[in-house]
N, C-alpha and C positions, 0 to 999 in steps of 0.2 A: 504494500500500500504506500502511496505517496501522500505527502502533505499538500494536497491541492485544496485550498480553502474554498474556492468557488464550488467545487464538486461537493464538499462537505455541507455547505450551506444549502445547496440545491437538493441534496439527498434528504436532509432533514425536512425541508419544506415539502418535498414530494411525499415523504412518509406521512406527514400530518394531513396533507391534501387527500391521500389515498385512504386514510383511516377514518377521519372525521366525516360523519354522514350529514351533519347539520350544515346549512348554507353558510359558508365562511370564505373570505378571500385569504389566500396564503401566498406570501412572498418570501423568497430566499434572501432578500436584502431589503433594507428600508426603501419604501416606495411611496411617494406622495400621491395623493389624489384618489386612493381607493376607498370605496364605501365600506363602512362598518357593517357587520363585524368583520374584523380581519386579525390575522396574526402575521408578524414579520420576524425574520431572524436577524437580530442585531449583534454585532460584535460586543462582547463585554469590555469594559474599560481595561481589564487585564486579559485580553483576547487570547494570546498564545503564550504558553510556557514551553519553550523549546527544550529546556534541559531536564526533563523528567528523568531520563537516563541518558547520560552523555555518550557520545560516540556516534558512529555512522548508522547504527541500527537500533537506536534507543526509541523512546516514546516521547511524544509531544502531547500536551493537554491543550485543547481548544475550549475556551469558555464563551458561550453565546447566551444571549437573552432573547427568549421568545416574548415579543410584546403583543399581547392580546388587547384589542380595543373593541368595545361595544359602545354604541351611541344611541341614546334615546332620551326623550323628554321625561320619561317616567323612571325615577331612580329604582323603584322596586323591580321593574321589568329588566333594567340593566343589571341589577344584582342577580336576578334569576338566570340571565344569560351567562354571566360570568361564572356563577356556581355550576351551571351545566357544563361549560367548557373546562372547568378546573376539577370537577369531581372525578374520582377514579373508581375502578372496580368493574366486575363483570356486569355486562348489560348496559354500559354507557358508551354508545358509539359516537358521542360528542366530545369525549375526553381528550384534551390535548396531551396531558401527561401520559395517558395510556397509549396514545398514538406513537409517542416517542419511544416508550418502553416496549412496544409490541415487537420490534426487532431492534435490539440494542446495537446492532452492527450497521444500521441504516442501509440495509441492502448489500452489506459487505464492503461498504466504503470506509468504515472505521472499525476499530477494535471494540469500542464500547461507548455507549451514550447513556447518561444518567440524569434524570430530572432531579433538581435539588429541592426546590420549594416554589411557592407562588407569593409574590409581594404586590399588594394592592396599591395603586397610585390613582390619582384623579387629575385629569388635565382640565384645569379650570377654564382655559381659553376656549377649548373646543367643546366643552361639556361632555367629552368622552370619558368613559370609565376605562381605565387602563390597568392591566395586570402584567407584571413581569415574571417570567418563569425561567430562571437560570438553568442551563444545561451544561454539563461537563462532558467533553468528548475526548477519548484517548485514541491517538493515531500513531502507528509505528512509523518511524523515520527510516526509510531505506536509503542508504547511501548519503545521508546528510552529514555535514561536518560540524554540526552543533549538538 
């Protein structure tokens, strides 16, 4: 496996798109102008840890944040949408965490992907309800010099 960041972002978005049955826009990168509800794959501020295991065939950790946004004039409806997308367990085809964890290799593009938690935010300017879902992804580095 190579450390191709675009492929990793796209594999994560494709897996969410393929698993979540509820109507939602999914983007591999931040994308302006899409209607809510949507989820985007954002780089975490500490996006790449190259030195998990030093040497040419070590591991790198990629940290991304899934940004889920729903927009509605009714706060209760927004909360219900968020809870549906963030709930986990058997029988919830709307679950974003379950979508990520359904195949932790993201179709064989990484070694492992793990959802950490969900953090509620509110975007006051757009009236969107936003939840961040951090994901850690482990990728073998083949032939890298870091």
